[in-house]
C-alpha positions in Angstrom: -24.6 -2.1 12.8 -23.0 -0.5 9.8 -19.6 0.9 10.4 -18.8 4.5 9.2 -15.8 5.2 7.0 -14.0 8.5 7.0 -12.8 9.4 3.4 -9.8 11.6 3.6 -8.1 14.0 1.1 -4.6 15.2 2.1 -3.2 18.6 1.1 0.4 19.7 1.6 2.2 23.0 1.1 1.8 26.6 2.1 -1.8 26.7 0.7 -2.9 23.4 2.3 -5.2 25.0 4.9 -7.2 27.0 2.4 -7.3 24.2 0.0 -8.7 21.8 2.6 -11.3 24.3 3.6 -12.3 24.9 0.0 -12.4 21.1 -0.7 -14.9 20.7 2.1 -17.2 23.1 0.4 -17.1 20.9 -2.7 -17.9 17.8 -0.6 -21.0 19.6 0.8 -22.0 20.6 -2.7 -21.7 17.0 -3.9 -23.8 15.8 -1.0 -26.5 18.3 -1.8 -26.4 17.7 -5.5 -26.6 13.9 -5.1 -29.3 14.3 -2.3 -27.3 12.1 0.0 -28.2 11.5 3.7 -24.7 12.5 4.9 -23.9 15.2 7.4 -20.4 14.7 8.6 -17.7 16.6 6.7 -14.9 18.8 7.8 -11.3 19.9 7.5 -8.4 19.7 9.9 -5.2 21.7 10.0 -2.4 19.5 11.1 0.4 22.0 10.8 1.2 25.0 8.5 2.2 22.7 5.6 -0.4 19.9 6.0 -4.2 19.9 6.2 -6.9 17.5 5.3 -10.6 17.4 4.3 -12.9 14.5 5.1 -16.4 13.1 4.6 -17.9 10.3 6.6 -20.0 7.6 4.8 -21.6 4.3 5.7 -19.4 1.4 4.9 -22.1 0.0 2.6 -21.7 3.1 0.4 -18.0 3.5 0.7 -17.1 1.8 -2.7 -19.4 4.1 -4.7 -18.2 7.2 -2.9 -14.6 6.2 -3.3 -15.0 5.6 -7.0 -16.9 8.9 -7.5 -14.7 11.2 -5.3 -11.2 9.6 -5.4 -10.1 10.2 -1.8 -6.4 9.7 -1.0 -7.1 7.3 1.9 -9.8 6.2 4.4 -10.1 5.0 7.9 -12.8 3.6 10.2 -14.6 6.6 11.8 -15.1 6.6 15.5 -17.3 9.2 17.1 
């Protein structure tokens, strides 16, 4: 079974929440434009000065997605 990897973009500062929400829209646009079979994206507000956006990809596609999208970090995704 192929593991799933969560690509993460971190945003800090007073506009972090809105930036993370907006970044998720761009991730969805990328998925649609590239006609990818991905359906897990999202954003999370950690606190008023830190939020993140994420996209989950198959481990076999992680390198290509990493190189194309330049996430800040990644972790193994567990449902």
